[in-house]
MIDO-821354 format. One record per atom (N, C-alpha, C, O, CB): x, y negated, z; residue in one letter; residue number from 1. Coordinates in pm, whole numbers, always signed. Glycine has a CB too. Layout:
px|py|pz|code|pos
X|Y|Z|a|NUM
...
//
This chain:
px|py|pz|code|pos
-1392|+5986|+3577|m|1
-1368|+5858|+3642|m|1
-1351|+5752|+3534|m|1
-1287|+5775|+3431|m|1
-1243|+5865|+3735|m|1
-1406|+5638|+3558|v|2
-1402|+5529|+3463|v|2
-1295|+5429|+3506|v|2
-1303|+5374|+3616|v|2
-1540|+5460|+3450|v|2
-1196|+5405|+3422|g|3
-1095|+5303|+3450|g|3
-1012|+5334|+3572|g|3
-1014|+5446|+3623|g|3
-1160|+5169|+3467|g|3
-940|+5233|+3620|h|4
-858|+5256|+3738|h|4
-877|+5151|+3846|h|4
-809|+5157|+3948|h|4
-715|+5261|+3699|h|4
-967|+5056|+3827|t|5
-990|+4952|+3926|t|5
-1117|+4984|+4003|t|5
-1222|+5004|+3942|t|5
-998|+4813|+3861|t|5
-1108|+4988|+4131|r|6
-1224|+5020|+4212|r|6
-1264|+4903|+4302|r|6
-1315|+4926|+4412|r|6
-1196|+5143|+4297|r|6
-1245|+4784|+4260|c|7
-1292|+4669|+4335|c|7
-1369|+4580|+4240|c|7
-1366|+4601|+4118|c|7
-1173|+4592|+4402|c|7
-1436|+4482|+4294|t|8
-1510|+4390|+4209|t|8
-1445|+4254|+4215|t|8
-1373|+4222|+4309|t|8
-1657|+4382|+4250|t|8
-1472|+4174|+4113|l|9
-1422|+4037|+4114|l|9
-1475|+3963|+4234|l|9
-1405|+3877|+4290|l|9
-1460|+3964|+3985|l|9
-1598|+3994|+4277|s|10
-1654|+3927|+4394|s|10
-1570|+3951|+4519|s|10
-1563|+3865|+4606|s|10
-1797|+3973|+4417|s|10
-1507|+4068|+4527|q|11
-1422|+4095|+4642|q|11
-1294|+4013|+4640|q|11
-1232|+3991|+4744|q|11
-1387|+4243|+4647|q|11
-1255|+3966|+4522|m|12
-1132|+3889|+4511|m|12
-1156|+3739|+4520|m|12
-1061|+3663|+4541|m|12
-1062|+3922|+4381|m|12
-1281|+3695|+4504|l|13
-1311|+3553|+4509|l|13
-1318|+3507|+4654|l|13
-1349|+3587|+4743|l|13
-1443|+3523|+4435|l|13
-1291|+3379|+4680|p|14
-1304|+3327|+4816|p|14
-1446|+3351|+4867|p|14
-1541|+3348|+4789|p|14
-1269|+3177|+4821|p|14
-1461|+3373|+4996|a|15
-1590|+3408|+5056|a|15
-1705|+3316|+5018|a|15
-1812|+3366|+4983|a|15
-1577|+3409|+5204|a|15
-1690|+3183|+5021|p|16
-1805|+3099|+4985|p|16
-1850|+3119|+4841|p|16
-1968|+3104|+4811|p|16
-1770|+2954|+5008|p|16
-1758|+3151|+4752|i|17
-1794|+3173|+4613|i|17
-1851|+3313|+4596|i|17
-1952|+3332|+4529|i|17
-1673|+3153|+4520|i|17
-1785|+3412|+4657|a|18
-1827|+3551|+4639|a|18
-1968|+3574|+4692|a|18
-2041|+3656|+4637|a|18
-1730|+3645|+4709|a|18
-2007|+3504|+4796|g|19
-2137|+3529|+4856|g|19
-2253|+3458|+4790|g|19
-2368|+3487|+4826|g|19
-2132|+3490|+4996|g|19
-2232|+3369|+4697|h|20
-2344|+3291|+4645|h|20
-2404|+3344|+4516|h|20
-2502|+3286|+4467|h|20
-2299|+3152|+4623|h|20
-2352|+3447|+4461|r|21
-2403|+3504|+4336|r|21
-2415|+3656|+4349|r|21
-2363|+3717|+4442|r|21
-2311|+3466|+4216|r|21
-2485|+3713|+4252|d|22
-2489|+3858|+4245|d|22
-2347|+3911|+4232|d|22
-2261|+3845|+4174|d|22
-2576|+3906|+4127|d|22
-2321|+4030|+4287|p|23
-2188|+4088|+4270|p|23
-2153|+4101|+4122|p|23
-2240|+4122|+4038|p|23
-2179|+4225|+4338|p|23
-2025|+4090|+4092|l|24
-1977|+4103|+3955|l|24
-1900|+4234|+3944|l|24
-1780|+4236|+3972|l|24
-1888|+3982|+3913|l|24
-1965|+4343|+3905|p|25
-1890|+4466|+3888|p|25
-1788|+4449|+3775|p|25
-1821|+4398|+3668|p|25
-1985|+4585|+3860|p|25
-1667|+4492|+3800|d|26
-1567|+4481|+3696|d|26
-1487|+4610|+3689|d|26
-1477|+4683|+3787|d|26
-1474|+4362|+3720|d|26
-1433|+4635|+3575|d|27
-1352|+4755|+3559|d|27
-1262|+4740|+3438|d|27
-1296|+4673|+3341|d|27
-1440|+4879|+3545|d|27
-1147|+4802|+3447|h|28
-1056|+4809|+3333|h|28
-1115|+4914|+3239|h|28
-1106|+5034|+3265|h|28
-906|+4846|+3377|h|28
-1174|+4868|+3131|i|29
-1246|+4957|+3038|i|29
-1173|+4960|+2904|i|29
-1129|+4858|+2852|i|29
-1393|+4911|+3019|i|29
-1161|+5081|+2850|a|30
-1096|+5102|+2720|a|30
-957|+5040|+2719|a|30
-916|+4977|+2621|a|30
-1182|+5042|+2607|a|30
-886|+5058|+2830|e|31
-749|+5008|+2841|e|31
-657|+5117|+2786|e|31
-575|+5175|+2858|e|31
-711|+4971|+2990|e|31
-673|+5142|+2660|g|32
-594|+5244|+2594|g|32
-649|+5266|+2455|g|32
-748|+5205|+2414|g|32
-595|+5375|+2674|g|32
-583|+5354|+2383|t|33
-623|+5378|+2244|t|33
-661|+5524|+2220|t|33
-691|+5562|+2107|t|33
-510|+5339|+2151|t|33
-661|+5604|+2325|d|34
-695|+5746|+2307|d|34
-845|+5769|+2323|d|34
-921|+5676|+2349|d|34
-618|+5832|+2408|d|34
-886|+5894|+2306|e|35
-1027|+5929|+2311|e|35
-1086|+5904|+2450|e|35
-1200|+5860|+2461|e|35
-1045|+6075|+2273|e|35
-1010|+5932|+2554|a|36
-1059|+5910|+2690|a|36
-1090|+5762|+2714|a|36
-1194|+5729|+2771|a|36
-957|+5960|+2793|a|36
-1000|+5675|+2671|a|37
-1023|+5531|+2687|a|37
-1144|+5486|+2605|a|37
-1222|+5403|+2650|a|37
-899|+5452|+2645|a|37
-1157|+5542|+2488|a|38
-1268|+5504|+2400|a|38
-1403|+5547|+2460|a|38
-1506|+5488|+2428|a|38
-1250|+5567|+2262|a|38
-1403|+5648|+2547|d|39
-1527|+5701|+2605|d|39
-1566|+5630|+2735|d|39
-1675|+5653|+2787|d|39
-1513|+5849|+2631|d|39
-1479|+5545|+2787|e|40
-1506|+5483|+2917|e|40
-1629|+5395|+2919|e|40
-1703|+5395|+3018|e|40
-1387|+5403|+2960|e|40
-1654|+5320|+2814|l|41
-1772|+5235|+2812|l|41
-1899|+5319|+2815|l|41
-1995|+5286|+2885|l|41
-1771|+5144|+2689|l|41
-1900|+5426|+2739|r|42
-2017|+5515|+2738|r|42
-2043|+5569|+2879|r|42
-2158|+5576|+2923|r|42
-1997|+5632|+2638|r|42
-1936|+5608|+2949|q|43
-1951|+5659|+3085|q|43
-2006|+5551|+3178|q|43
-2096|+5578|+3258|q|43
-1816|+5710|+3138|q|43
-1954|+5432|+3167|l|44
-2000|+5321|+3250|l|44
-2148|+5294|+3224|l|44
-2225|+5272|+3317|l|44
-1916|+5194|+3222|l|44
-2187|+5295|+3098|d|45
-2325|+5272|+3059|d|45
-2415|+5383|+3112|d|45
-2524|+5355|+3163|d|45
-2337|+5261|+2907|d|45
-2370|+5509|+3102|a|46
-2449|+5622|+3150|a|46
-2473|+5615|+3301|a|46
-2575|+5664|+3350|a|46
-2379|+5753|+3116|a|46
-2381|+5554|+3373|l|47
-2397|+5537|+3518|l|47
-2489|+5420|+3552|l|47
-2520|+5397|+3669|l|47
-2261|+5516|+3583|l|47
-2533|+5347|+3450|g|48
-2619|+5231|+3474|g|48
-2542|+5109|+3520|g|48
-2600|+5017|+3578|g|48
-2723|+5265|+3575|g|48
-2414|+5107|+3494|c|49
-2328|+4999|+3544|c|49
-2294|+4895|+3437|c|49
-2218|+4802|+3465|c|49
-2201|+5055|+3599|c|49
-2346|+4908|+3319|l|50
-2322|+4809|+3214|l|50
-2442|+4716|+3212|l|50
-2546|+4746|+3154|l|50
-2299|+4877|+3073|l|50
-2425|+4601|+3276|r|51
-2535|+4506|+3293|r|51
-2486|+4365|+3262|r|51
-2370|+4344|+3229|r|51
-2594|+4514|+3436|r|51
-2576|+4270|+3274|e|52
-2544|+4131|+3245|e|52
-2440|+4072|+3339|e|52
-2376|+3974|+3304|e|52
-2669|+4047|+3251|e|52
-2422|+4130|+3455|n|53
-2321|+4079|+3548|n|53
-2194|+4165|+3549|n|53
-2110|+4150|+3638|n|53
-2379|+4072|+3688|n|53
-2180|+4254|+3451|t|54
-2060|+4338|+3442|t|54
-1950|+4263|+3368|t|54
-1972|+4204|+3263|t|54
-2093|+4472|+3370|t|54
-1830|+4268|+3426|v|55
-1713|+4206|+3366|v|55
-1616|+4317|+3329|v|55
-1561|+4385|+3416|v|55
-1646|+4101|+3463|v|55
-1595|+4335|+3199|l|56
-1502|+4436|+3150|l|56
-1364|+4373|+3134|l|56
-1353|+4255|+3100|l|56
-1550|+4497|+3015|l|56
-1262|+4450|+3160|i|57
-1126|+4399|+3148|i|57
-1054|+4485|+3044|i|57
-1056|+4608|+3051|i|57
-1051|+4402|+3286|i|57
-991|+4421|+2950|h|58
-912|+4478|+2840|h|58
-996|+4507|+2716|h|58
-998|+4425|+2624|h|58
-845|+4606|+2887|h|58
-1063|+4619|+2711|g|59
-1147|+4650|+2595|g|59
-1071|+4683|+2468|g|59
-1126|+4670|+2359|g|59
-1236|+4537|+2569|g|59
-946|+4725|+2480|v|60
-866|+4755|+2361|v|60
-929|+4866|+2277|v|60
-933|+4857|+2154|v|60
-724|+4794|+2401|v|60
-978|+4969|+2342|g|61
-1032|+5084|+2271|g|61
-1179|+5075|+2237|g|61
-1239|+5174|+2196|g|61
-1011|+5204|+2352|g|61
-1240|+4956|+2251|l|62
-1381|+4944|+2217|l|62
-1401|+4946|+2067|l|62
-1331|+4877|+1992|l|62
-1440|+4815|+2277|l|62
-1497|+5025|+2024|s|63
-1533|+5030|+1882|s|63
-1630|+4916|+1853|s|63
-1673|+4845|+1944|s|63
-1596|+5168|+1843|s|63
-1663|+4899|+1728|e|64
-1762|+4797|+1693|e|64
-1896|+4828|+1758|e|64
-1964|+4737|+1805|e|64
-1779|+4787|+1540|e|64
-1935|+4956|+1762|a|65
-2060|+4995|+1827|a|65
-2054|+4964|+1977|a|65
-2153|+4919|+2035|a|65
-2088|+5146|+1805|a|65
-1938|+4987|+2039|d|66
-1921|+4954|+2181|d|66
-1938|+4804|+2204|d|66
-2004|+4762|+2299|d|66
-1782|+5001|+2231|d|66
-1878|+4725|+2117|r|67
-1888|+4579|+2132|r|67
-2034|+4533|+2117|r|67
-2077|+4440|+2184|r|67
-1799|+4507|+2028|r|67
-2108|+4599|+2028|r|68
-2251|+4567|+2016|r|68
-2325|+4603|+2144|r|68
-2414|+4530|+2187|r|68
-2312|+4642|+1895|r|68
-2289|+4716|+2204|r|69
-2354|+4758|+2329|r|69
-2323|+4660|+2441|r|69
-2411|+4627|+2521|r|69
-2309|+4901|+2369|r|69
-2199|+4612|+2448|v|70
-2162|+4512|+2548|v|70
-2248|+4387|+2528|v|70
-2297|+4328|+2624|v|70
-2010|+4477|+2538|v|70
-2264|+4347|+2404|l|71
-2347|+4231|+2371|l|71
-2491|+4253|+2415|l|71
-2551|+4166|+2478|l|71
-2341|+4202|+2220|l|71
-2547|+4369|+2381|e|72
-2686|+4400|+2419|e|72
-2705|+4395|+2570|e|72
-2809|+4350|+2618|e|72
-2725|+4538|+2367|e|72
-2605|+4442|+2644|a|73
-2614|+4444|+2790|a|73
-2594|+4306|+2851|a|73
-2631|+4283|+2966|a|73
-2511|+4539|+2847|a|73
-2537|+4214|+2775|g|74
-2509|+4081|+2827|g|74
-2385|+4076|+2914|g|74
-2365|+3980|+2989|g|74
-2627|+4032|+2906|g|74
-2301|+4179|+2906|a|75
-2178|+4186|+2985|a|75
-2072|+4094|+2924|a|75
-2091|+4040|+2815|a|75
-2126|+4331|+2994|a|75
-1962|+4076|+2995|g|76
-1854|+3992|+2946|g|76
-1721|+4067|+2945|g|76
-1712|+4180|+2993|g|76
-1842|+3867|+3030|g|76
-1619|+4002|+2889|l|77
-1488|+4065|+2873|l|77
-1378|+3969|+2913|l|77
-1377|+3852|+2873|l|77
-1468|+4112|+2728|l|77
-1284|+4020|+2993|v|78
-1160|+3948|+3021|v|78
-1054|+4012|+2934|v|78
-1026|+4131|+2945|v|78
-1121|+3953|+3176|v|78
-996|+3931|+2848|w|79
-898|+3977|+2749|w|79
-759|+3941|+2798|w|79
-734|+3826|+2834|w|79
-924|+3914|+2609|w|79
-668|+4037|+2800|c|80
-530|+4019|+2846|c|80
-436|+4058|+2732|c|80
-375|+4165|+2737|c|80
-501|+4104|+2976|c|80
-424|+3974|+2631|p|81
-353|+4017|+2510|p|81
-206|+4052|+2530|p|81
-160|+4149|+2469|p|81
-362|+3910|+2409|p|81
-131|+3979|+2612|s|82
+12|+4012|+2622|s|82
+32|+4146|+2692|s|82
+123|+4221|+2655|s|82
+86|+3902|+2698|s|82
-50|+4177|+2791|t|83
-42|+4308|+2857|t|83
-74|+4418|+2757|t|83
-3|+4518|+2748|t|83
-138|+4315|+2978|t|83
-183|+4399|+2682|n|84
-222|+4499|+2583|n|84
-111|+4523|+2482|n|84
-79|+4637|+2450|n|84
-351|+4456|+2511|n|84
-53|+4416|+2433|l|85
+55|+4428|+2334|l|85
+178|+4496|+2394|l|85
+242|+4578|+2328|l|85
+93|+4290|+2279|l|85
+211|+4462|+2517|y|86
+328|+4519|+2583|y|86
+309|+4670|+2607|y|86
+398|+4750|+2578|y|86
+354|+4447|+2716|y|86
+191|+4707|+2661|l|87
+169|+4846|+2698|l|87
+126|+4936|+2582|l|87
+161|+5054|+2577|l|87
+67|+4853|+2805|l|87
+49|+4878|+2489|l|88
-15|+4961|+2387|l|88
+26|+4928|+2245|l|88
-3|+5004|+2152|l|88
-162|+4947|+2399|l|88
+94|+4814|+2227|g|89
+134|+4774|+2092|g|89
+20|+4713|+2011|g|89
+36|+4683|+1893|g|89
+189|+4892|+2019|g|89
-94|+4696|+2074|r|90
-208|+4631|+2010|r|90
-299|+4574|+2117|r|90
-284|+4603|+2236|r|90
-286|+4730|+1919|r|90
-393|+4492|+2074|t|91
-487|+4434|+2168|t|91
-628|+4451|+2116|t|91
-649|+4493|+2002|t|91
-455|+4284|+2193|t|91
-725|+4418|+2199|g|92
-864|+4432|+2159|g|92
-903|+4337|+2048|g|92
-839|+4233|+2027|g|92
-954|+4411|+2278|g|92
-1009|+4373|+1978|d|93
-1063|+4288|+1872|d|93
-1163|+4193|+1937|d|93
-1272|+4235|+1977|d|93
-1129|+4373|+1757|d|93
-1127|+4066|+1946|v|94
-1215|+3967|+2009|v|94
-1260|+3860|+1910|v|94
-1315|+3758|+1950|v|94
-1145|+3901|+2127|v|94
-1236|+3883|+1783|r|95
-1265|+3781|+1682|r|95
-1407|+3727|+1689|r|95
-1426|+3607|+1673|r|95
-1240|+3835|+1546|r|95
-1505|+3811|+1711|n|96
-1643|+3764|+1716|n|96
-1694|+3743|+1858|n|96
-1807|+3699|+1878|n|96
-1732|+3861|+1645|n|96
-1612|+3775|+1956|s|97
-1656|+3767|+2096|s|97
-1701|+3629|+2140|s|97
-1805|+3620|+2205|s|97
-1546|+3812|+2184|s|97
-1630|+3522|+2109|p|98
-1673|+3393|+2163|p|98
-1815|+3353|+2121|p|98
-1883|+3280|+2194|p|98
-1577|+3286|+2120|p|98
-1860|+3398|+2006|q|99
-1995|+3365|+1963|q|99
-2098|+3460|+2023|q|99
-2216|+3428|+2029|q|99
-2004|+3367|+1811|q|99
-2053|+3577|+2066|q|100
-2149|+3680|+2106|q|100
-2137|+3723|+2252|q|100
-2238|+3732|+2321|q|100
-2131|+3800|+2019|q|100
-2016|+3748|+2298|v|101
-1993|+3802|+2431|v|101
-1918|+3699|+2515|v|101
-1829|+3630|+2464|v|101
-1914|+3936|+2424|v|101
-1955|+3687|+2641|a|102
-1880|+3599|+2730|a|102
-1736|+3648|+2735|a|102
-1709|+3762|+2771|a|102
-1944|+3595|+2874|a|102
-1643|+3561|+2699|l|103
-1502|+3598|+2689|l|103
-1416|+3507|+2775|l|103
-1431|+3384|+2772|l|103
-1454|+3594|+2543|l|103
-1327|+3567|+2852|a|104
-1227|+3492|+2928|a|104
-1091|+3552|+2897|a|104
-1081|+3671|+2864|a|104
-1257|+3496|+3082|a|104
-988|+3471|+2906|i|105
-852|+3521|+2892|i|105
-794|+3530|+3032|i|105
-806|+3437|+3112|i|105
-765|+3427|+2798|i|105
-730|+3641|+3061|g|106
-674|+3661|+3193|g|106
-532|+3712|+3188|g|106
-482|+3750|+3082|g|106
-759|+3756|+3272|g|106
-470|+3713|+3303|t|107
-337|+3773|+3317|t|107
-357|+3901|+3397|t|107
-419|+3899|+3503|t|107
-235|+3674|+3388|t|107
-305|+4008|+3348|d|108
-327|+4137|+3414|d|108
-226|+4160|+3524|d|108
-264|+4185|+3639|d|108
-321|+4250|+3313|d|108
-100|+4153|+3493|s|109
+5|+4182|+3589|s|109
+135|+4118|+3542|s|109
+165|+4121|+3423|s|109
+21|+4335|+3609|s|109
+211|+4063|+3632|r|110
+340|+4005|+3594|r|110
+437|+4116|+3553|r|110
+540|+4088|+3490|r|110
+398|+3923|+3710|r|110
+407|+4239|+3587|l|111
+492|+4351|+3547|l|111
+470|+4392|+3402|l|111
+559|+4446|+3337|l|111
+469|+4470|+3638|l|111
+348|+4367|+3352|t|112
+313|+4415|+3219|t|112
+273|+4303|+3123|t|112
+225|+4330|+3013|t|112
+202|+4514|+3228|t|112
+294|+4181|+3164|a|113
+258|+4068|+3078|a|113
+382|+3983|+3055|a|113
+487|+4005|+3115|a|113
+144|+3982|+3142|a|113
+368|+3886|+2965|d|114
+482|+3800|+2933|d|114
+521|+3707|+3047|d|114
+634|+3660|+3050|d|114
+452|+3720|+2811|d|114
+431|+3678|+3137|g|115
+462|+3586|+3246|g|115
+336|+3531|+3309|g|115
+266|+3602|+3381|g|115
+547|+3473|+3196|g|115
+308|+3404|+3283|d|116
+194|+3340|+3346|d|116
+84|+3310|+3243|d|116
+89|+3357|+3129|d|116
+238|+3211|+3416|d|116
-13|+3231|+3284|m|117
-128|+3203|+3197|m|117
-86|+3132|+3069|m|117
-144|+3157|+2963|m|117
-230|+3119|+3271|m|117
+12|+3044|+3075|l|118
+56|+2977|+2952|l|118
+111|+3077|+2852|l|118
+90|+3064|+2731|l|118
+162|+2871|+2984|l|118
+183|+3178|+2901|d|119
+233|+3283|+2813|d|119
+117|+3364|+2755|d|119
+121|+3407|+2639|d|119
+330|+3376|+2890|d|119
+14|+3385|+2836|e|120
-103|+3459|+2789|e|120
-175|+3381|+2678|e|120
-221|+3439|+2580|e|120
-201|+3487|+2907|e|120
-183|+3249|+2695|l|121
-245|+3165|+2592|l|121
-164|+3170|+2462|l|121
-220|+3174|+2352|l|121
-257|+3020|+2641|l|121
-32|+3170|+2476|k|122
+55|+3181|+2359|k|122
+32|+3316|+2288|k|122
+24|+3321|+2165|k|122
+205|+3166|+2401|k|122
+21|+3423|+2365|a|123
-4|+3555|+2307|a|123
-141|+3559|+2239|a|123
-156|+3616|+2131|a|123
+5|+3665|+2415|a|123
-241|+3498|+2303|a|124
-374|+3494|+2244|a|124
-371|+3420|+2110|a|124
-431|+3464|+2012|a|124
-475|+3427|+2339|a|124
-302|+3309|+2108|s|125
-291|+3231|+1985|s|125
-218|+3308|+1876|s|125
-257|+3304|+1760|s|125
-218|+3099|+2012|s|125
-114|+3379|+1914|a|126
-32|+3453|+1817|a|126
-111|+3565|+1748|a|126
-74|+3607|+1638|a|126
+90|+3512|+1886|a|126
-218|+3614|+1812|t|127
-297|+3719|+1747|t|127
-377|+3664|+1629|t|127
-416|+3740|+1540|t|127
-392|+3783|+1847|t|127
-401|+3534|+1627|g|128
-478|+3473|+1519|g|128
-627|+3503|+1525|g|128
-700|+3475|+1430|g|128
-424|+3518|+1388|g|128
-672|+3561|+1635|q|129
-813|+3598|+1644|q|129
-904|+3483|+1686|q|129
-1022|+3482|+1652|q|129
-828|+3710|+1742|q|129
-850|+3387|+1758|l|130
-930|+3277|+1811|l|130
-872|+3143|+1770|l|130
-751|+3128|+1754|l|130
-940|+3285|+1963|l|130
-959|+3047|+1753|s|131
-914|+2910|+1726|s|131
-864|+2847|+1856|s|131
-894|+2898|+1964|s|131
-1030|+2824|+1663|s|131
-789|+2738|+1847|p|132
-746|+2670|+1970|p|132
-865|+2631|+2060|p|132
-855|+2641|+2182|p|132
-666|+2544|+1934|p|132
-975|+2588|+1999|e|133
-1093|+2553|+2079|e|133
-1149|+2675|+2152|e|133
-1187|+2666|+2269|e|133
-1201|+2491|+1990|e|133
-1154|+2789|+2084|q|134
-1205|+2910|+2146|q|134
-1114|+2956|+2260|q|134
-1162|+3003|+2363|q|134
-1219|+3022|+2043|q|134
-983|+2942|+2242|i|135
-889|+2977|+2348|i|135
-909|+2885|+2468|i|135
-912|+2931|+2582|i|135
-742|+2969|+2298|i|135
-924|+2755|+2442|f|136
-948|+2660|+2550|f|136
-1074|+2697|+2627|f|136
-1075|+2698|+2750|f|136
-960|+2517|+2494|f|136
-1181|+2727|+2554|r|137
-1307|+2763|+2620|r|137
-1293|+2892|+2702|r|137
-1354|+2906|+2808|r|137
-1419|+2780|+2515|r|137
-1211|+2986|+2653|a|138
-1196|+3115|+2720|a|138
-1121|+3104|+2853|a|138
-1119|+3200|+2931|a|138
-1124|+3211|+2629|a|138
-1059|+2991|+2880|v|139
-993|+2971|+3010|v|139
-1059|+2858|+3090|v|139
-1010|+2821|+3197|v|139
-844|+2941|+2991|v|139
-1167|+2803|+3037|t|140
-1237|+2696|+3109|t|140
-1386|+2728|+3115|t|140
-1430|+2804|+3202|t|140
-1213|+2559|+3040|t|140
-1463|+2672|+3026|i|141
-1609|+2680|+3028|i|141
-1659|+2824|+3024|i|141
-1740|+2864|+3107|i|141
-1667|+2602|+2911|i|141
-1612|+2901|+2927|d|142
-1663|+3037|+2911|d|142
-1617|+3128|+3026|d|142
-1692|+3216|+3069|d|142
-1616|+3096|+2778|d|142
-1496|+3106|+3076|a|143
-1449|+3184|+3191|a|143
-1535|+3155|+3313|a|143
-1571|+3247|+3387|a|143
-1300|+3153|+3221|a|143
-1568|+3029|+3336|a|144
-1653|+2992|+3449|a|144
-1791|+3055|+3436|a|144
-1847|+3103|+3535|a|144
-1665|+2839|+3459|a|144
-1847|+3055|+3315|k|145
-1978|+3118|+3294|k|145
-1971|+3267|+3324|k|145
-2059|+3323|+3390|k|145
-2026|+3095|+3149|k|145
-1866|+3331|+3274|l|146
-1849|+3474|+3295|l|146
-1844|+3508|+3443|l|146
-1901|+3608|+3487|l|146
-1722|+3523|+3226|l|146
-1775|+3425|+3521|l|147
-1762|+3448|+3665|l|147
-1875|+3386|+3746|l|147
-1875|+3390|+3869|l|147
-1630|+3394|+3714|l|147
-1973|+3328|+3675|r|148
-2090|+3267|+3739|r|148
-2050|+3158|+3838|r|148
-2098|+3152|+3951|r|148
-2172|+3374|+3811|r|148
-1963|+3072|+3790|l|149
-1916|+2959|+3870|l|149
-1961|+2830|+3799|l|149
-1884|+2773|+3722|l|149
-1760|+2962|+3888|l|149
-2081|+2785|+3825|p|150
-2136|+2673|+3748|p|150
-2067|+2539|+3770|p|150
-2080|+2449|+3688|p|150
-2280|+2658|+3780|p|150
-1995|+2524|+3879|d|151
-1936|+2395|+3911|d|151
-1788|+2384|+3877|d|151
-1722|+2289|+3919|d|151
-1954|+2366|+4056|d|151
-1735|+2479|+3803|v|152
-1594|+2474|+3764|v|152
-1580|+2506|+3616|v|152
-1675|+2551|+3552|v|152
-1510|+2574|+3849|v|152
-1463|+2481|+3562|g|153
-1436|+2519|+3424|g|153
-1461|+2411|+3322|g|153
-1452|+2436|+3202|g|153
-1516|+2635|+3389|g|153
-1492|+2290|+3368|f|154
-1517|+2183|+3273|f|154
-1456|+2054|+3324|f|154
-1428|+2039|+3443|f|154
-1669|+2165|+3248|f|154
-1436|+1963|+3235|c|155
-1383|+1832|+3269|c|155
-1494|+1730|+3247|c|155
-1569|+1737|+3150|c|155
-1256|+1798|+3184|c|155
-1502|+1637|+3337|v|156
-1601|+1531|+3324|v|156
-1526|+1400|+3309|v|156
-1441|+1365|+3391|v|156
-1698|+1528|+3447|v|156
-1559|+1329|+3204|l|157
-1499|+1198|+3185|l|157
-1582|+1095|+3261|l|157
-1703|+1085|+3244|l|157
-1490|+1161|+3035|l|157
-1515|+1021|+3345|v|158
-1582|+919|+3424|v|158
-1532|+784|+3375|v|158
-1411|+758|+3373|v|158
-1556|+939|+3577|v|158
-1624|+700|+3337|h|159
-1590|+567|+3292|h|159
-1624|+466|+3401|h|159
-1739|+454|+3443|h|159
-1664|+532|+3161|h|159
-1526|+397|+3446|a|160
-1551|+294|+3547|a|160
-1576|+162|+3476|a|160
-1503|+123|+3384|a|160
-1430|+283|+3646|a|160
-1678|+96|+3521|q|161
-1707|-34|+3463|q|161
-1611|-137|+3523|q|161
-1599|-148|+3645|q|161
-1857|-76|+3488|q|161
-1546|-209|+3438|i|162
-1449|-308|+3484|i|162
-1514|-447|+3473|i|162
-1561|-485|+3366|i|162
-1316|-301|+3401|i|162
-1515|-520|+3583|f|163
-1573|-656|+3583|f|163
-1468|-760|+3561|f|163
-1499|-879|+3558|f|163
-1646|-684|+3713|f|163
//
């Protein structure tokens, strides 16, 4: 069995959003540091489930080769650094992800995380893996791309002409 989540992000999105795009298969992958966790991506790939619309969650146990495979597949990753640090004492390596893999920062659970999204951003920053701009993108533009939501995740500046 791969991971422990058996639902898709599309099932959690509001109906008008969930129905307008291809389903987004998601799974808690490599949410651990042992051999079993490290093998989860290979299992997912062998099942034919590692595709461009796949959203991986956590990825702590992904090797460099695994991260390359995620990139080749065009899949994305939701990174939950405070949960990873709380449960495992370490978090995934996302240093090169913003340039290569669609990356979003998420909150996993209030039971296993520091609190809310602001706490998650603080934890992400504390790892030193991402710049402030990359962190901002991972909760706005890049997160929207990962979830295939073209009309959200960005700010538009509107200038009103004053007469």
